[in-house]
N, C-alpha and C positions, 0 to 999 in steps of 0.2 A: 504494499499499499504507498510505502513512503517514497516521496517524492524528492529530486535534487535541488529544483528551483522553488522550493516551497517559502522562501522570503520573499517574493514577489507576489505572491496568492494571499489575497484577503481572506478574511473567514467571518462567518461561516462560507463554505465553499460546496458544491457537488463537485465530485470528482468521478469519470467514467473512465474505464478501461477497454478500449475498443478491442484489443485481442481476444478478451474474455467476453466479452459482449457477441462476437463472430463465433467463438467455439459454444457458447449455449444457442445460439440460433440453429447451428449445425446439430447441436444433441436435439434440439426440440424436433427438427425435421427428422432425424433418425428414431425419435421414440412414437413419432405421428406417422411414420409409415411412408414419408415423402412429402414433398413441398405441398404438392396438391392437395394433401390432406390436413394441411394447417392453414387455419385462419386467424393469425395472432391479432389478439386485442392490442390497439396502441394507447390505451389509456395509461399505461405505465409509463412509457417513454416520452411520449407527445412530442417526439423531435422529428425533424426530416432527417437528420443523419442517420439515425437508428433504422427509420423508413428505409432509406437507400440500400443499407447493409441487409437489410430483409431481402428487399428487392434483387439485390447483387447475389444472395443466396438462393434464387429462383423462386420466392414465394409472390404469389399475384393476387390473392384474396385478402382481404383485411377487415378487421370489425373495431368499431370506435363507439363513443358513448356521448359525444358530443359536437356540434356544427363545427367548432373550430377544429377539431380533432380531423372531421370529414375533409375540412377546407383542406388542412395540410397534406392529407392524402391525395387531393385532388392534384394540389401543387407539386407533388412528388411523381404523379402519374401513375399513381395505382390503378391496375385494371379493373379491380373490384373490390367494392366499399360496402359494408352494412353496417349502416347506422342502428345499433341497437340498445336503442332507447325511446321511449314513446314519445312520438311528436305531438305536441299541442299548442294552440295559441300560433304567436308570429313563426315559431320554429318551422311550421309547415311550409309557408312560402319561402323562409330562408334556405330552406332544404331543396325545393324546386329550383331555386336560383341557383344554388351549387350543382344541380344536375345540368342546367345550360351554361355554367361557366366552365365547367371541366367536361365536354361531350366525349374524350376519349376515357372517360372512367365511368364503368358503370355501376349505379348506384343503387341501393335498395333499403327498405326499414322495417321495422317490425309492426305487427299489428295484433293486440290482443281483445278488440272490441268491434262490434259491426259500426258502433258510431264514430268511432276514431277514424274507421276505413271510408266511410261516406265523408267526414270532414277533409281526408286527404283527397279523395276522388274529386271533390269540388275544386281544391286548391291545383290538381293536376290536370283540370279538365283540357282536353286537346292532345294528352301527352299519356303515356303507358307508365305505370309505375309498377315494379316488382316488389313484393312483400314476402316477409318470412311469419307464418304465425307462431307468437312467442306463448310457450306454455310454461305454466307453473307446475314443477316438479318438485315442489318441497321448499324453494326459498322464500315464497310468499313475501313476493316484492313485485313482480310484475308477472303477466302471462295469464292466458286463461286456463282453467281447470281442464285436463286432458279429457275428463266425459264431456265436455262442453264443446270440444273442438270441432268436431264432426259438422255440428250445427251452423259455428264459424265460417266453416269451409264453404259449406252450401250457400250461406249468404254473400260470401265474397263472390262466388261464382257469377251472380247476378249483377256483379259491378263492373263494368266493361273497361275502366280506368284501370282496376287493380287485377294484376297478375301474380297469384300465389304460387310461389315456386319451391316453397320449403317449409319446414319446421325448426323452429329455435329453442333451445331449453338450456338454462344457464342453472348450475348446480352449487352455487359458491357457498350453499348450506352445507357441503359434505366436505370435510377438512379434518377428518380424525386420525391421527397419527399412527393409528395401527393399519398396516395396510389391507391386512384382511377386514375388518370393518369397514374401512374407505372402499374397498373393491364391492364390499355387497351393498352399501349404500350407493355407489355409482351404479351397479348393474342394476339395481331397482330404479332408477331415474331413467336410465338408458330404457329400460323396456318399458315405462311409460311412454317416453317420446317415440320410440320405434314401433310401439302399438298403435299409436295415432297415425305415425305417416303410414304403415302398411294398410290400415284402415280406408283413409282416404285416397292411397294409389288404389286399391281395389274397387272403390267407389267411384273415381272419375278415370280411372284406367290411363293414369298418367304419372311418370315419375317424380319423386319429390326430393330435394336435398335435406340432410338432416346436419345441423350445426348446434354441437353440444359440447360443455364441458370449460372449465377453467383450469389453472395451474396444477391443484391439487389431484384433478381427475382426468386430465386430458390423455395421458398414458394410457389409463387403464380402457378410457372408450376406443383408443386407437386400437385397441386387441379385437375389436369386433371388426370384421372384414366386411361389413355392410358396403354395399355401392353408395357412391355421391355422400359419403359421410365426412364430415370436418370437425375438427377439435379447435376450440379457441382459446388457448393459454395468453397471458398477457406478463406477468410478472417474470418470466421464465428469462427475457432479456437482461434483466439487472441482479434478478434473484434479490434476497432481502434475509436478515436474521432470523424474521417471522418463520418463512417457509423453510429455511435451512433446519430449524429447530423441529419443526412439526410434519414435514414431508422429507424426512431423510433420504428416501431410497432414489431420489431424484437428484444427481450429483452434479447439479447447475453450480457455477463460480458465481462467487460474489464479485460483481462487476461494477458497483456504485456504491461510494462511501463518502462521507461528510467530512472534511477537514475542520476542525475545530480549533481554538486557542484556550489556554487558561488566561483569564481576566483577572482573577482576583483570588489571595490567599486568603480565606476568613478566620479559619485558626488551625490548629495542628492536627484536624482531621477534615476539615472542612475545604473545597476548592469550588470556583465557579467557572463554567465555561461558557462562551459566547453562542450557546446553541439553545435559544429558547424554542418555544413553540410555533414562533413564526417561520422557524429554520428546520424544523422535523414534525412528520404527522403526528398530533397530538389525540388522535382519534382512541388510540388503544391505551392501556393503563401503564403507569411508569413499570418499566425504566424508558421504554419507545428506541432506544439506541442500545447497542452493546461497544463494548471498547476491546477489540481483539487483542491490543497491546497493553492495556491498562487492566487485567482481569481483575484486580482487587478493588477496583472502583465500583461503587454502588450509589445509583441515582437516588437521591432524596427528595427533589421537586425541582420544578420549572416554571418558569415565567414566561413573558412575551419574548424575552431578550437573553434570558440567563437560563442556565443547567446547573444545579447545584449538586455536587457529588460529595461522597465520603471517600476518605482513602486512609489505609494505616497510619501515613507519616506526610503531613505537608510537605516537611522539609526536604522530601526529594523532588520537589515541584517548584517552578517558578512562573511568574507573570509571562506571557507569551508562548510558553511552550506548546508544541504541536501535539496534539492528538487526532486519532483517525476513529471514526463512529460509523457503525453499522445499522442503519435504521432497522425497526421491526418490520415495518410498513414502507416500502418505499415508494409506492405508487403516487399517494398525496403529497410524498414529500418530494418528489421530483416537481409537483406543479407549483413549489413555494419559491422556486428558483426560476429567473429570467435566462440562465444559461449553464450548462453543464461544462467542465473542463475536462478534456480528454487527456488520459495520461499515456504517453508513449515512451518507452526506452526509459522509464523512470522518471520522466519530467512532463509536466502539463506545455501541451503543445496545441494554441488555437482555442476554438471554444465552439460548441454546439448549442444553439438558441434553442430554447424549449419553445418551439413554436406554436404548440397547441394549448398553451398554458391559459391563453384569456379565454373566457366564457361568453 
């Protein structure tokens, strides 16, 4: 993690390691069974530079959650983009504008109600739009219940503007550390989604795609050799301390870390770092970061610009000292930074704008 030109780097800073990112991308492709079976979610990195690495690796289909992320993918020339978030209000018109701004990119979105489909149909009047029916397979966040999906497919068939091409299922509620338990839960979610797909294919006599899974389950779903199946992990490009601890069988490399400095020595056991919750995702309980090179440091509390830690002896530390921190949750941490600093050959070289952090 250590870099040689650290004196020129202000803190806190987001460091990324391109060689590790490339290795993680290749590992994800291998675990998915090929680039054509992988539809990475870009919500983790939000960067044109990482998108370019994915494209170079042969990936042609992507998933995103915001208009900004879809815009970034359009700028990168991504051939196939699924906006996997319910579109309501002005976002519908903004989404149509994107489809016209980037005609070389094939855009699609999710539907989980006939009301939303009719609203989208009005916005896309005179233009065809491909959609995926979003299934609720236990996440209880968005999606229609599987037992109600057939009715929605039938209703969508009557809307000429809407062309339903597949089924989408996100199982983010499945993250058990025990692989056997996680596999059983993932297989149950897969059975629900595949059951809907097969039933609708039989009724309408046309093939449908299935997009399913996140980082904890994508490799499990990839073992199903069904046709037109894609998995959609996102965190794999950078990985983080949370998944490194809870998903140990996936040996992705930590490819993004935070550079922070000691700003105050409070007493003989207490230090303060410049890593407040405006610099690292704060939705998780403390500690929110780990310190690989300071294993005896314990996070005590966190404020907007301060992270307070306890150590055995502050006499071994001085103001300005460099620490490297690995976030528990990298995805919302990346969104807090305007740029990432790529590390090559042990030194920061250039910068990668976090293109899609704007909402």
